[in-house]
Backbone atoms as SQL, in Angstrom:
CREATE TABLE atoms (id INTEGER PRIMARY KEY, chain TEXT, resi INTEGER, resn TEXT, atom TEXT, x REAL, y REAL, z REAL);
INSERT INTO atoms VALUES
  (1, 'A', 1, 'MET', 'N', 81.201, 137.668, 99.104),
  (2, 'A', 1, 'MET', 'CA', 81.239, 136.404, 98.381),
  (3, 'A', 1, 'MET', 'C', 80.851, 135.286, 99.351),
  (4, 'A', 2, 'SER', 'N', 79.847, 134.544, 98.986),
  (5, 'A', 2, 'SER', 'CA', 79.287, 133.535, 99.876),
  (6, 'A', 2, 'SER', 'C', 79.564, 132.119, 99.375),
  (7, 'A', 3, 'ILE', 'N', 79.986, 131.268, 100.299),
  (8, 'A', 3, 'ILE', 'CA', 80.261, 129.868, 99.988),
  (9, 'A', 3, 'ILE', 'C', 79.326, 129.001, 100.824),
  (10, 'A', 4, 'LEU', 'N', 78.646, 128.066, 100.172),
  (11, 'A', 4, 'LEU', 'CA', 77.780, 127.109, 100.861),
  (12, 'A', 4, 'LEU', 'C', 78.459, 125.749, 100.868),
  (13, 'A', 5, 'ILE', 'N', 78.645, 125.189, 102.068),
  (14, 'A', 5, 'ILE', 'CA', 79.201, 123.849, 102.236),
  (15, 'A', 5, 'ILE', 'C', 78.041, 122.907, 102.524),
  (16, 'A', 6, 'ILE', 'N', 77.903, 121.851, 101.718),
  (17, 'A', 6, 'ILE', 'CA', 76.870, 120.841, 101.948),
  (18, 'A', 6, 'ILE', 'C', 77.576, 119.514, 102.192),
  (19, 'A', 7, 'ASP', 'N', 77.619, 119.105, 103.447),
  (20, 'A', 7, 'ASP', 'CA', 78.315, 117.875, 103.837),
  (21, 'A', 7, 'ASP', 'C', 77.723, 117.395, 105.155),
  (22, 'A', 8, 'ASP', 'N', 77.487, 116.105, 105.276),
  (23, 'A', 8, 'ASP', 'CA', 76.856, 115.570, 106.488),
  (24, 'A', 8, 'ASP', 'C', 77.831, 115.363, 107.639),
  (25, 'A', 9, 'SER', 'N', 79.109, 115.612, 107.430),
  (26, 'A', 9, 'SER', 'CA', 80.103, 115.475, 108.492),
  (27, 'A', 9, 'SER', 'C', 80.315, 116.813, 109.197),
  (28, 'A', 10, 'LYS', 'N', 79.883, 116.905, 110.464),
  (29, 'A', 10, 'LYS', 'CA', 80.069, 118.136, 111.234),
  (30, 'A', 10, 'LYS', 'C', 81.547, 118.507, 111.316),
  (31, 'A', 11, 'HIS', 'N', 82.388, 117.504, 111.542),
  (32, 'A', 11, 'HIS', 'CA', 83.825, 117.728, 111.669),
  (33, 'A', 11, 'HIS', 'C', 84.396, 118.322, 110.379),
  (34, 'A', 12, 'PHE', 'N', 84.032, 117.745, 109.240),
  (35, 'A', 12, 'PHE', 'CA', 84.566, 118.211, 107.967),
  (36, 'A', 12, 'PHE', 'C', 84.055, 119.617, 107.648),
  (37, 'A', 13, 'CYS', 'N', 82.786, 119.879, 107.936),
  (38, 'A', 13, 'CYS', 'CA', 82.228, 121.221, 107.727),
  (39, 'A', 13, 'CYS', 'C', 82.988, 122.253, 108.552),
  (40, 'A', 14, 'LYS', 'N', 83.247, 121.911, 109.804),
  (41, 'A', 14, 'LYS', 'CA', 83.972, 122.817, 110.703),
  (42, 'A', 14, 'LYS', 'C', 85.387, 123.054, 110.172),
  (43, 'A', 15, 'LEU', 'N', 86.045, 122.009, 109.695),
  (44, 'A', 15, 'LEU', 'CA', 87.390, 122.128, 109.134),
  (45, 'A', 15, 'LEU', 'C', 87.389, 123.068, 107.930),
  (46, 'A', 16, 'LEU', 'N', 86.478, 122.830, 106.971),
  (47, 'A', 16, 'LEU', 'CA', 86.424, 123.668, 105.770),
  (48, 'A', 16, 'LEU', 'C', 86.118, 125.115, 106.117),
  (49, 'A', 17, 'LYS', 'N', 85.139, 125.313, 106.990),
  (50, 'A', 17, 'LYS', 'CA', 84.770, 126.678, 107.372),
  (51, 'A', 17, 'LYS', 'C', 85.948, 127.389, 108.039),
  (52, 'A', 18, 'GLY', 'N', 86.687, 126.674, 108.883),
  (53, 'A', 18, 'GLY', 'CA', 87.852, 127.255, 109.534),
  (54, 'A', 18, 'GLY', 'C', 88.922, 127.674, 108.545),
  (55, 'A', 19, 'ILE', 'N', 89.202, 126.809, 107.586),
  (56, 'A', 19, 'ILE', 'CA', 90.211, 127.115, 106.562),
  (57, 'A', 19, 'ILE', 'C', 89.785, 128.343, 105.757),
  (58, 'A', 20, 'LEU', 'N', 88.536, 128.361, 105.341),
  (59, 'A', 20, 'LEU', 'CA', 88.034, 129.464, 104.517),
  (60, 'A', 20, 'LEU', 'C', 88.004, 130.781, 105.293),
  (61, 'A', 21, 'THR', 'N', 87.585, 130.720, 106.536),
  (62, 'A', 21, 'THR', 'CA', 87.525, 131.923, 107.365),
  (63, 'A', 21, 'THR', 'C', 88.919, 132.507, 107.576),
  (64, 'A', 22, 'LYS', 'N', 89.900, 131.650, 107.812),
  (65, 'A', 22, 'LYS', 'CA', 91.278, 132.125, 107.998),
  (66, 'A', 22, 'LYS', 'C', 91.834, 132.788, 106.739),
  (67, 'A', 23, 'LYS', 'N', 91.281, 132.427, 105.581),
  (68, 'A', 23, 'LYS', 'CA', 91.725, 133.022, 104.318),
  (69, 'A', 23, 'LYS', 'C', 90.884, 134.239, 103.936),
  (70, 'A', 24, 'GLY', 'N', 89.990, 134.655, 104.832),
  (71, 'A', 24, 'GLY', 'CA', 89.245, 135.880, 104.596),
  (72, 'A', 24, 'GLY', 'C', 87.837, 135.720, 104.072),
  (73, 'A', 25, 'PHE', 'N', 87.393, 134.501, 103.878),
  (74, 'A', 25, 'PHE', 'CA', 86.012, 134.283, 103.441),
  (75, 'A', 25, 'PHE', 'C', 85.128, 134.300, 104.676),
  (76, 'A', 26, 'ASN', 'N', 84.438, 135.401, 104.879),
  (77, 'A', 26, 'ASN', 'CA', 83.652, 135.578, 106.095),
  (78, 'A', 26, 'ASN', 'C', 82.200, 135.150, 105.943),
  (79, 'A', 27, 'ASP', 'N', 81.772, 134.885, 104.729),
  (80, 'A', 27, 'ASP', 'CA', 80.389, 134.487, 104.491),
  (81, 'A', 27, 'ASP', 'C', 80.360, 133.019, 104.057),
  (82, 'A', 28, 'VAL', 'N', 80.608, 132.135, 105.020),
  (83, 'A', 28, 'VAL', 'CA', 80.602, 130.694, 104.766),
  (84, 'A', 28, 'VAL', 'C', 79.390, 130.115, 105.486),
  (85, 'A', 29, 'ILE', 'N', 78.528, 129.481, 104.718),
  (86, 'A', 29, 'ILE', 'CA', 77.293, 128.904, 105.245),
  (87, 'A', 29, 'ILE', 'C', 77.442, 127.385, 105.236),
  (88, 'A', 30, 'VAL', 'N', 77.045, 126.740, 106.318),
  (89, 'A', 30, 'VAL', 'CA', 77.164, 125.289, 106.429),
  (90, 'A', 30, 'VAL', 'C', 75.781, 124.661, 106.459),
  (91, 'A', 31, 'ALA', 'N', 75.604, 123.629, 105.645),
  (92, 'A', 31, 'ALA', 'CA', 74.387, 122.813, 105.659),
  (93, 'A', 31, 'ALA', 'C', 74.841, 121.373, 105.864),
  (94, 'A', 32, 'GLU', 'N', 74.446, 120.784, 107.000),
  (95, 'A', 32, 'GLU', 'CA', 74.860, 119.413, 107.307),
  (96, 'A', 32, 'GLU', 'C', 73.870, 118.378, 106.799),
  (97, 'A', 33, 'SER', 'N', 72.896, 118.827, 106.023),
  (98, 'A', 33, 'SER', 'CA', 71.958, 117.908, 105.376),
  (99, 'A', 33, 'SER', 'C', 71.455, 118.562, 104.097),
  (100, 'A', 34, 'VAL', 'N', 70.936, 117.737, 103.217),
  (101, 'A', 34, 'VAL', 'CA', 70.391, 118.247, 101.965),
  (102, 'A', 34, 'VAL', 'C', 69.163, 119.109, 102.246),
  (103, 'A', 35, 'SER', 'N', 68.321, 118.671, 103.172),
  (104, 'A', 35, 'SER', 'CA', 67.119, 119.457, 103.470),
  (105, 'A', 35, 'SER', 'C', 67.500, 120.831, 104.023),
  (106, 'A', 36, 'ASP', 'N', 68.542, 120.901, 104.851),
  (107, 'A', 36, 'ASP', 'CA', 69.023, 122.196, 105.339),
  (108, 'A', 36, 'ASP', 'C', 69.524, 123.060, 104.178),
  (109, 'A', 37, 'ALA', 'N', 70.266, 122.460, 103.270),
  (110, 'A', 37, 'ALA', 'CA', 70.797, 123.198, 102.120),
  (111, 'A', 37, 'ALA', 'C', 69.666, 123.748, 101.267),
  (112, 'A', 38, 'PHE', 'N', 68.677, 122.911, 100.971),
  (113, 'A', 38, 'PHE', 'CA', 67.554, 123.359, 100.146),
  (114, 'A', 38, 'PHE', 'C', 66.763, 124.454, 100.849),
  (115, 'A', 39, 'SER', 'N', 66.653, 124.364, 102.158),
  (116, 'A', 39, 'SER', 'CA', 65.962, 125.391, 102.929),
  (117, 'A', 39, 'SER', 'C', 66.734, 126.705, 102.879),
  (118, 'A', 40, 'ILE', 'N', 68.042, 126.645, 103.089),
  (119, 'A', 40, 'ILE', 'CA', 68.897, 127.835, 103.022),
  (120, 'A', 40, 'ILE', 'C', 68.795, 128.483, 101.645),
  (121, 'A', 41, 'MET', 'N', 68.782, 127.656, 100.606),
  (122, 'A', 41, 'MET', 'CA', 68.768, 128.154, 99.233),
  (123, 'A', 41, 'MET', 'C', 67.371, 128.566, 98.775),
  (124, 'A', 42, 'GLY', 'N', 66.364, 128.219, 99.559),
  (125, 'A', 42, 'GLY', 'CA', 64.998, 128.568, 99.187),
  (126, 'A', 42, 'GLY', 'C', 64.444, 127.734, 98.056),
  (127, 'A', 43, 'ILE', 'N', 64.979, 126.527, 97.875),
  (128, 'A', 43, 'ILE', 'CA', 64.474, 125.670, 96.792),
  (129, 'A', 43, 'ILE', 'C', 63.691, 124.483, 97.351),
  (130, 'A', 44, 'ASP', 'N', 63.222, 124.648, 98.578),
  (131, 'A', 44, 'ASP', 'CA', 62.415, 123.602, 99.199),
  (132, 'A', 44, 'ASP', 'C', 60.947, 123.988, 99.240),
  (133, 'A', 45, 'GLY', 'N', 60.614, 125.087, 98.582),
  (134, 'A', 45, 'GLY', 'CA', 59.233, 125.542, 98.585),
  (135, 'A', 45, 'GLY', 'C', 58.947, 126.575, 99.647),
  (136, 'A', 46, 'SER', 'N', 59.920, 126.859, 100.520),
  (137, 'A', 46, 'SER', 'CA', 59.695, 127.878, 101.547),
  (138, 'A', 46, 'SER', 'C', 59.663, 129.256, 100.890),
  (139, 'A', 47, 'ALA', 'N', 58.927, 130.148, 101.499),
  (140, 'A', 47, 'ALA', 'CA', 58.709, 131.468, 100.903),
  (141, 'A', 47, 'ALA', 'C', 59.760, 132.496, 101.292),
  (142, 'A', 48, 'GLY', 'N', 60.661, 132.169, 102.194),
  (143, 'A', 48, 'GLY', 'CA', 61.655, 133.130, 102.663),
  (144, 'A', 48, 'GLY', 'C', 62.668, 133.503, 101.591),
  (145, 'A', 49, 'SER', 'N', 63.399, 134.582, 101.849),
  (146, 'A', 49, 'SER', 'CA', 64.441, 134.982, 100.906),
  (147, 'A', 49, 'SER', 'C', 65.709, 134.181, 101.193),
  (148, 'A', 50, 'SER', 'N', 66.421, 133.861, 100.151),
  (149, 'A', 50, 'SER', 'CA', 67.635, 133.068, 100.309),
  (150, 'A', 50, 'SER', 'C', 68.858, 133.951, 100.081),
  (151, 'A', 51, 'PRO', 'N', 69.974, 133.604, 100.736),
  (152, 'A', 51, 'PRO', 'CA', 71.192, 134.406, 100.544),
  (153, 'A', 51, 'PRO', 'C', 71.770, 134.176, 99.150),
  (154, 'A', 52, 'LYS', 'N', 72.536, 135.148, 98.683),
  (155, 'A', 52, 'LYS', 'CA', 73.239, 134.958, 97.418),
  (156, 'A', 52, 'LYS', 'C', 74.380, 133.979, 97.672),
  (157, 'A', 53, 'ILE', 'N', 74.430, 132.942, 96.866),
  (158, 'A', 53, 'ILE', 'CA', 75.485, 131.932, 96.974),
  (159, 'A', 53, 'ILE', 'C', 76.380, 132.070, 95.745),
  (160, 'A', 54, 'ASP', 'N', 77.698, 132.152, 95.972),
  (161, 'A', 54, 'ASP', 'CA', 78.641, 132.319, 94.868),
  (162, 'A', 54, 'ASP', 'C', 79.390, 131.035, 94.527),
  (163, 'A', 55, 'LEU', 'N', 79.421, 130.086, 95.467),
  (164, 'A', 55, 'LEU', 'CA', 80.142, 128.827, 95.264),
  (165, 'A', 55, 'LEU', 'C', 79.543, 127.782, 96.194),
  (166, 'A', 56, 'ILE', 'N', 79.410, 126.549, 95.687),
  (167, 'A', 56, 'ILE', 'CA', 78.877, 125.454, 96.500),
  (168, 'A', 56, 'ILE', 'C', 79.904, 124.338, 96.559),
  (169, 'A', 57, 'LEU', 'N', 80.210, 123.884, 97.777),
  (170, 'A', 57, 'LEU', 'CA', 81.069, 122.724, 98.000),
  (171, 'A', 57, 'LEU', 'C', 80.137, 121.595, 98.412),
  (172, 'A', 58, 'LEU', 'N', 80.085, 120.533, 97.621),
  (173, 'A', 58, 'LEU', 'CA', 79.072, 119.495, 97.783),
  (174, 'A', 58, 'LEU', 'C', 79.677, 118.107, 97.911),
  (175, 'A', 59, 'ASP', 'N', 79.321, 117.422, 98.990),
  (176, 'A', 59, 'ASP', 'CA', 79.715, 116.023, 99.170),
  (177, 'A', 59, 'ASP', 'C', 78.832, 115.151, 98.283),
  (178, 'A', 60, 'ILE', 'N', 79.381, 114.110, 97.714),
  (179, 'A', 60, 'ILE', 'CA', 78.583, 113.187, 96.894),
  (180, 'A', 60, 'ILE', 'C', 77.809, 112.217, 97.767),
  (181, 'A', 61, 'VAL', 'N', 78.465, 111.667, 98.785),
  (182, 'A', 61, 'VAL', 'CA', 77.837, 110.639, 99.612),
  (183, 'A', 61, 'VAL', 'C', 77.103, 111.316, 100.774),
  (184, 'A', 62, 'MET', 'N', 75.788, 111.418, 100.622),
  (185, 'A', 62, 'MET', 'CA', 74.937, 112.041, 101.633),
  (186, 'A', 62, 'MET', 'C', 73.855, 111.036, 102.019),
  (187, 'A', 63, 'PRO', 'N', 73.398, 111.055, 103.272),
  (188, 'A', 63, 'PRO', 'CA', 72.429, 110.053, 103.718),
  (189, 'A', 63, 'PRO', 'C', 71.025, 110.218, 103.138),
  (190, 'A', 64, 'GLU', 'N', 70.579, 111.447, 102.914),
  (191, 'A', 64, 'GLU', 'CA', 69.219, 111.672, 102.442),
  (192, 'A', 64, 'GLU', 'C', 69.059, 111.401, 100.952),
  (193, 'A', 65, 'ILE', 'N', 69.955, 111.982, 100.200),
  (194, 'A', 65, 'ILE', 'CA', 69.886, 111.941, 98.742),
  (195, 'A', 65, 'ILE', 'C', 71.308, 112.057, 98.207),
  (196, 'A', 66, 'ASP', 'N', 71.581, 111.349, 97.166),
  (197, 'A', 66, 'ASP', 'CA', 72.894, 111.349, 96.527),
  (198, 'A', 66, 'ASP', 'C', 73.271, 112.770, 96.089),
  (199, 'A', 67, 'GLY', 'N', 74.541, 113.137, 96.292),
  (200, 'A', 67, 'GLY', 'CA', 75.018, 114.459, 95.911),
  (201, 'A', 67, 'GLY', 'C', 74.862, 114.765, 94.433),
  (202, 'A', 68, 'ILE', 'N', 74.875, 113.742, 93.597),
  (203, 'A', 68, 'ILE', 'CA', 74.671, 113.946, 92.156),
  (204, 'A', 68, 'ILE', 'C', 73.255, 114.484, 91.926),
  (205, 'A', 69, 'GLU', 'N', 72.291, 113.855, 92.590),
  (206, 'A', 69, 'GLU', 'CA', 70.897, 114.299, 92.476),
  (207, 'A', 69, 'GLU', 'C', 70.733, 115.711, 93.044),
  (208, 'A', 70, 'VAL', 'N', 71.454, 116.007, 94.124),
  (209, 'A', 70, 'VAL', 'CA', 71.426, 117.354, 94.701),
  (210, 'A', 70, 'VAL', 'C', 71.922, 118.369, 93.667),
  (211, 'A', 71, 'CYS', 'N', 73.009, 118.049, 93.003),
  (212, 'A', 71, 'CYS', 'CA', 73.576, 118.936, 91.987),
  (213, 'A', 71, 'CYS', 'C', 72.570, 119.167, 90.854),
  (214, 'A', 72, 'ILE', 'N', 71.912, 118.112, 90.414),
  (215, 'A', 72, 'ILE', 'CA', 70.905, 118.230, 89.355),
  (216, 'A', 72, 'ILE', 'C', 69.792, 119.176, 89.794),
  (217, 'A', 73, 'LYS', 'N', 69.326, 119.005, 91.029),
  (218, 'A', 73, 'LYS', 'CA', 68.241, 119.861, 91.536),
  (219, 'A', 73, 'LYS', 'C', 68.685, 121.314, 91.663),
  (220, 'A', 74, 'ILE', 'N', 69.904, 121.525, 92.114),
  (221, 'A', 74, 'ILE', 'CA', 70.415, 122.889, 92.236),
  (222, 'A', 74, 'ILE', 'C', 70.511, 123.542, 90.862),
  (223, 'A', 75, 'LYS', 'N', 71.061, 122.829, 89.898),
  (224, 'A', 75, 'LYS', 'CA', 71.261, 123.387, 88.558),
  (225, 'A', 75, 'LYS', 'C', 69.945, 123.622, 87.816),
  (226, 'A', 76, 'ALA', 'N', 68.874, 123.001, 88.272),
  (227, 'A', 76, 'ALA', 'CA', 67.562, 123.193, 87.650),
  (228, 'A', 76, 'ALA', 'C', 66.890, 124.491, 88.104),
  (229, 'A', 77, 'VAL', 'N', 67.443, 125.121, 89.135),
  (230, 'A', 77, 'VAL', 'CA', 66.893, 126.373, 89.653),
  (231, 'A', 77, 'VAL', 'C', 67.589, 127.538, 88.950),
  (232, 'A', 78, 'GLU', 'N', 66.814, 128.393, 88.323),
  (233, 'A', 78, 'GLU', 'CA', 67.353, 129.481, 87.511),
  (234, 'A', 78, 'GLU', 'C', 68.404, 130.315, 88.260),
  (235, 'A', 79, 'SER', 'N', 68.137, 130.661, 89.508),
  (236, 'A', 79, 'SER', 'CA', 69.064, 131.526, 90.243),
  (237, 'A', 79, 'SER', 'C', 70.367, 130.828, 90.649),
  (238, 'A', 80, 'TYR', 'N', 70.427, 129.507, 90.496),
  (239, 'A', 80, 'TYR', 'CA', 71.643, 128.766, 90.876),
  (240, 'A', 80, 'TYR', 'C', 72.308, 128.052, 89.703),
  (241, 'A', 81, 'LYS', 'N', 71.740, 128.145, 88.515),
  (242, 'A', 81, 'LYS', 'CA', 72.270, 127.374, 87.385),
  (243, 'A', 81, 'LYS', 'C', 73.709, 127.725, 87.020),
  (244, 'A', 82, 'ASP', 'N', 74.118, 128.967, 87.301),
  (245, 'A', 82, 'ASP', 'CA', 75.480, 129.382, 86.962),
  (246, 'A', 82, 'ASP', 'C', 76.435, 129.401, 88.160),
  (247, 'A', 83, 'VAL', 'N', 75.953, 128.980, 89.323),
  (248, 'A', 83, 'VAL', 'CA', 76.807, 128.944, 90.516),
  (249, 'A', 83, 'VAL', 'C', 77.704, 127.707, 90.421),
  (250, 'A', 84, 'PRO', 'N', 79.028, 127.882, 90.527),
  (251, 'A', 84, 'PRO', 'CA', 79.919, 126.722, 90.443),
  (252, 'A', 84, 'PRO', 'C', 79.701, 125.765, 91.623),
  (253, 'A', 85, 'VAL', 'N', 79.644, 124.474, 91.288),
  (254, 'A', 85, 'VAL', 'CA', 79.540, 123.418, 92.296),
  (255, 'A', 85, 'VAL', 'C', 80.823, 122.601, 92.227),
  (256, 'A', 86, 'ILE', 'N', 81.520, 122.513, 93.358),
  (257, 'A', 86, 'ILE', 'CA', 82.721, 121.681, 93.447),
  (258, 'A', 86, 'ILE', 'C', 82.383, 120.471, 94.303),
  (259, 'A', 87, 'LEU', 'N', 82.615, 119.292, 93.760),
  (260, 'A', 87, 'LEU', 'CA', 82.402, 118.067, 94.513),
  (261, 'A', 87, 'LEU', 'C', 83.567, 117.886, 95.476),
  (262, 'A', 88, 'VAL', 'N', 83.256, 117.621, 96.731),
  (263, 'A', 88, 'VAL', 'CA', 84.275, 117.369, 97.754),
  (264, 'A', 88, 'VAL', 'C', 83.949, 115.996, 98.314),
  (265, 'A', 89, 'THR', 'N', 84.747, 114.985, 97.942),
  (266, 'A', 89, 'THR', 'CA', 84.328, 113.620, 98.251),
  (267, 'A', 89, 'THR', 'C', 85.477, 112.633, 98.335),
  (268, 'A', 90, 'SER', 'N', 85.214, 111.536, 98.993),
  (269, 'A', 90, 'SER', 'CA', 86.155, 110.418, 99.018),
  (270, 'A', 90, 'SER', 'C', 85.749, 109.366, 97.989),
  (271, 'A', 91, 'GLU', 'N', 84.698, 109.637, 97.254),
  (272, 'A', 91, 'GLU', 'CA', 84.194, 108.725, 96.224),
  (273, 'A', 91, 'GLU', 'C', 85.308, 108.434, 95.215),
  (274, 'A', 92, 'ALA', 'N', 85.516, 107.157, 94.923),
  (275, 'A', 92, 'ALA', 'CA', 86.581, 106.768, 93.997),
  (276, 'A', 92, 'ALA', 'C', 86.039, 106.235, 92.672),
  (277, 'A', 93, 'ASP', 'N', 84.763, 105.934, 92.620),
  (278, 'A', 93, 'ASP', 'CA', 84.142, 105.379, 91.417),
  (279, 'A', 93, 'ASP', 'C', 84.142, 106.433, 90.307),
  (280, 'A', 94, 'GLN', 'N', 84.911, 106.185, 89.247),
  (281, 'A', 94, 'GLN', 'CA', 85.046, 107.147, 88.158),
  (282, 'A', 94, 'GLN', 'C', 83.714, 107.420, 87.462),
  (283, 'A', 95, 'ASN', 'N', 82.862, 106.404, 87.368),
  (284, 'A', 95, 'ASN', 'CA', 81.551, 106.616, 86.755),
  (285, 'A', 95, 'ASN', 'C', 80.715, 107.585, 87.585),
  (286, 'A', 96, 'LYS', 'N', 80.779, 107.434, 88.900),
  (287, 'A', 96, 'LYS', 'CA', 80.041, 108.319, 89.806),
  (288, 'A', 96, 'LYS', 'C', 80.569, 109.745, 89.690),
  (289, 'A', 97, 'LEU', 'N', 81.883, 109.889, 89.636),
  (290, 'A', 97, 'LEU', 'CA', 82.472, 111.217, 89.497),
  (291, 'A', 97, 'LEU', 'C', 82.063, 111.854, 88.170),
  (292, 'A', 98, 'GLN', 'N', 82.047, 111.062, 87.112),
  (293, 'A', 98, 'GLN', 'CA', 81.626, 111.583, 85.807),
  (294, 'A', 98, 'GLN', 'C', 80.166, 112.015, 85.845),
  (295, 'A', 99, 'GLN', 'N', 79.337, 111.267, 86.570),
  (296, 'A', 99, 'GLN', 'CA', 77.936, 111.656, 86.724),
  (297, 'A', 99, 'GLN', 'C', 77.841, 113.031, 87.398),
  (298, 'A', 100, 'GLY', 'N', 78.728, 113.284, 88.340),
  (299, 'A', 100, 'GLY', 'CA', 78.757, 114.587, 89.006),
  (300, 'A', 100, 'GLY', 'C', 79.060, 115.711, 88.029),
  (301, 'A', 101, 'PHE', 'N', 80.022, 115.487, 87.157),
  (302, 'A', 101, 'PHE', 'CA', 80.353, 116.498, 86.157),
  (303, 'A', 101, 'PHE', 'C', 79.222, 116.653, 85.146),
  (304, 'A', 102, 'ASP', 'N', 78.615, 115.541, 84.764),
  (305, 'A', 102, 'ASP', 'CA', 77.481, 115.595, 83.847),
  (306, 'A', 102, 'ASP', 'C', 76.303, 116.344, 84.465),
  (307, 'A', 103, 'ALA', 'N', 76.189, 116.291, 85.790),
  (308, 'A', 103, 'ALA', 'CA', 75.106, 116.977, 86.508),
  (309, 'A', 103, 'ALA', 'C', 75.366, 118.479, 86.631),
  (310, 'A', 104, 'GLY', 'N', 76.589, 118.910, 86.352),
  (311, 'A', 104, 'GLY', 'CA', 76.887, 120.335, 86.386),
  (312, 'A', 104, 'GLY', 'C', 78.027, 120.755, 87.288),
  (313, 'A', 105, 'ALA', 'N', 78.644, 119.822, 87.997),
  (314, 'A', 105, 'ALA', 'CA', 79.799, 120.169, 88.838),
  (315, 'A', 105, 'ALA', 'C', 80.947, 120.634, 87.939),
  (316, 'A', 106, 'VAL', 'N', 81.732, 121.577, 88.462),
  (317, 'A', 106, 'VAL', 'CA', 82.834, 122.135, 87.666),
  (318, 'A', 106, 'VAL', 'C', 84.201, 121.604, 88.059),
  (319, 'A', 107, 'ASP', 'N', 84.290, 121.001, 89.264),
  (320, 'A', 107, 'ASP', 'CA', 85.596, 120.545, 89.728),
  (321, 'A', 107, 'ASP', 'C', 85.416, 119.523, 90.835),
  (322, 'A', 108, 'LEU', 'N', 86.546, 118.966, 91.273),
  (323, 'A', 108, 'LEU', 'CA', 86.543, 117.908, 92.277),
  (324, 'A', 108, 'LEU', 'C', 87.683, 118.134, 93.263),
  (325, 'A', 109, 'ILE', 'N', 87.371, 117.974, 94.534),
  (326, 'A', 109, 'ILE', 'CA', 88.388, 117.974, 95.585),
  (327, 'A', 109, 'ILE', 'C', 88.246, 116.647, 96.308),
  (328, 'A', 110, 'LYS', 'N', 89.312, 115.866, 96.311),
  (329, 'A', 110, 'LYS', 'CA', 89.270, 114.529, 96.927),
  (330, 'A', 110, 'LYS', 'C', 89.564, 114.615, 98.418),
  (331, 'A', 111, 'LYS', 'N', 88.803, 113.815, 99.183),
  (332, 'A', 111, 'LYS', 'CA', 89.068, 113.634, 100.615),
  (333, 'A', 111, 'LYS', 'C', 89.968, 112.415, 100.757),
  (334, 'A', 112, 'PRO', 'N', 90.948, 112.397, 101.620),
  (335, 'A', 112, 'PRO', 'CA', 91.408, 113.550, 102.386),
  (336, 'A', 112, 'PRO', 'C', 92.027, 114.567, 101.437),
  (337, 'A', 113, 'MET', 'N', 91.821, 115.811, 101.747),
  (338, 'A', 113, 'MET', 'CA', 92.216, 116.867, 100.821),
  (339, 'A', 113, 'MET', 'C', 93.560, 117.486, 101.172),
  (340, 'A', 114, 'ASP', 'N', 94.172, 118.006, 100.156),
  (341, 'A', 114, 'ASP', 'CA', 95.380, 118.796, 100.307),
  (342, 'A', 114, 'ASP', 'C', 94.934, 120.250, 100.480),
  (343, 'A', 115, 'ARG', 'N', 95.297, 120.873, 101.576),
  (344, 'A', 115, 'ARG', 'CA', 94.839, 122.228, 101.913),
  (345, 'A', 115, 'ARG', 'C', 95.178, 123.242, 100.824),
  (346, 'A', 116, 'GLU', 'N', 96.381, 123.178, 100.287),
  (347, 'A', 116, 'GLU', 'CA', 96.784, 124.144, 99.261),
  (348, 'A', 116, 'GLU', 'C', 96.008, 123.940, 97.970),
  (349, 'A', 117, 'ASP', 'N', 95.785, 122.681, 97.581),
  (350, 'A', 117, 'ASP', 'CA', 94.990, 122.376, 96.393),
  (351, 'A', 117, 'ASP', 'C', 93.558, 122.872, 96.596),
  (352, 'A', 118, 'PHE', 'N', 93.024, 122.624, 97.794),
  (353, 'A', 118, 'PHE', 'CA', 91.675, 123.074, 98.132),
  (354, 'A', 118, 'PHE', 'C', 91.550, 124.586, 97.953),
  (355, 'A', 119, 'LEU', 'N', 92.466, 125.340, 98.550),
  (356, 'A', 119, 'LEU', 'CA', 92.407, 126.799, 98.470),
  (357, 'A', 119, 'LEU', 'C', 92.615, 127.301, 97.046),
  (358, 'A', 120, 'ALA', 'N', 93.486, 126.655, 96.301),
  (359, 'A', 120, 'ALA', 'CA', 93.711, 127.054, 94.910),
  (360, 'A', 120, 'ALA', 'C', 92.421, 126.933, 94.103),
  (361, 'A', 121, 'LYS', 'N', 91.687, 125.857, 94.335),
  (362, 'A', 121, 'LYS', 'CA', 90.422, 125.676, 93.600),
  (363, 'A', 121, 'LYS', 'C', 89.366, 126.676, 94.051),
  (364, 'A', 122, 'ILE', 'N', 89.333, 126.979, 95.331),
  (365, 'A', 122, 'ILE', 'CA', 88.382, 127.980, 95.819),
  (366, 'A', 122, 'ILE', 'C', 88.665, 129.331, 95.162),
  (367, 'A', 123, 'PHE', 'N', 89.917, 129.757, 95.171),
  (368, 'A', 123, 'PHE', 'CA', 90.271, 131.046, 94.580),
  (369, 'A', 123, 'PHE', 'C', 90.027, 131.050, 93.067),
  (370, 'A', 124, 'LYS', 'N', 90.190, 129.925, 92.424),
  (371, 'A', 124, 'LYS', 'CA', 89.937, 129.827, 90.983),
  (372, 'A', 124, 'LYS', 'C', 88.495, 130.166, 90.658),
  (373, 'A', 125, 'TYR', 'N', 87.554, 129.692, 91.474),
  (374, 'A', 125, 'TYR', 'CA', 86.141, 129.889, 91.176),
  (375, 'A', 125, 'TYR', 'C', 85.538, 131.102, 91.861),
  (376, 'A', 126, 'MET', 'N', 86.221, 131.641, 92.843),
  (377, 'A', 126, 'MET', 'CA', 85.750, 132.867, 93.488),
  (378, 'A', 126, 'MET', 'C', 86.513, 134.002, 92.828),
  (379, 'A', 127, 'LYS', 'N', 85.951, 134.534, 91.776),
  (380, 'A', 127, 'LYS', 'CA', 86.633, 135.538, 90.927),
  (381, 'A', 127, 'LYS', 'C', 87.178, 136.707, 91.740),
  (382, 'A', 128, 'ASN', 'N', 86.381, 137.195, 92.672),
  (383, 'A', 128, 'ASN', 'CA', 86.818, 138.297, 93.534),
  (384, 'A', 128, 'ASN', 'C', 87.215, 137.718, 94.871),
  (385, 'A', 129, 'GLU', 'N', 88.482, 137.586, 95.103),
  (386, 'A', 129, 'GLU', 'CA', 88.962, 137.013, 96.371),
  (387, 'A', 129, 'GLU', 'C', 88.480, 137.856, 97.529),
  (388, 'A', 130, 'PRO', 'N', 88.451, 137.251, 98.739),
  (389, 'A', 130, 'PRO', 'CA', 87.904, 137.982, 99.891),
  (390, 'A', 130, 'PRO', 'C', 88.652, 139.274, 100.190);
């Protein structure tokens, strides 16, 4: 079971990956930019094969492109349309959060996050636990 973290904060990516790894998720992929994420997923036009992704943790506030737009682009790709996207953000604007859900996100984890709430949501969407 593979989890892709898309967040521009190296510290936060390292924190999430550490938490997930300690809980047995050994296939955690980190993308610290949208272009890295699209490259990993093979939706940037590159010809390489992309790993199977089972869950995406996506920050809304990204420097290159808004996380809402990222979600829209991911959901437009046939092989990723059914992959759950969880927004992980400090964004407080309810309209922005609703746009995320309208774009295809299935859930929200607020920063700063509660570790137990975070893990509960991960296990909810990862049908087969590690």
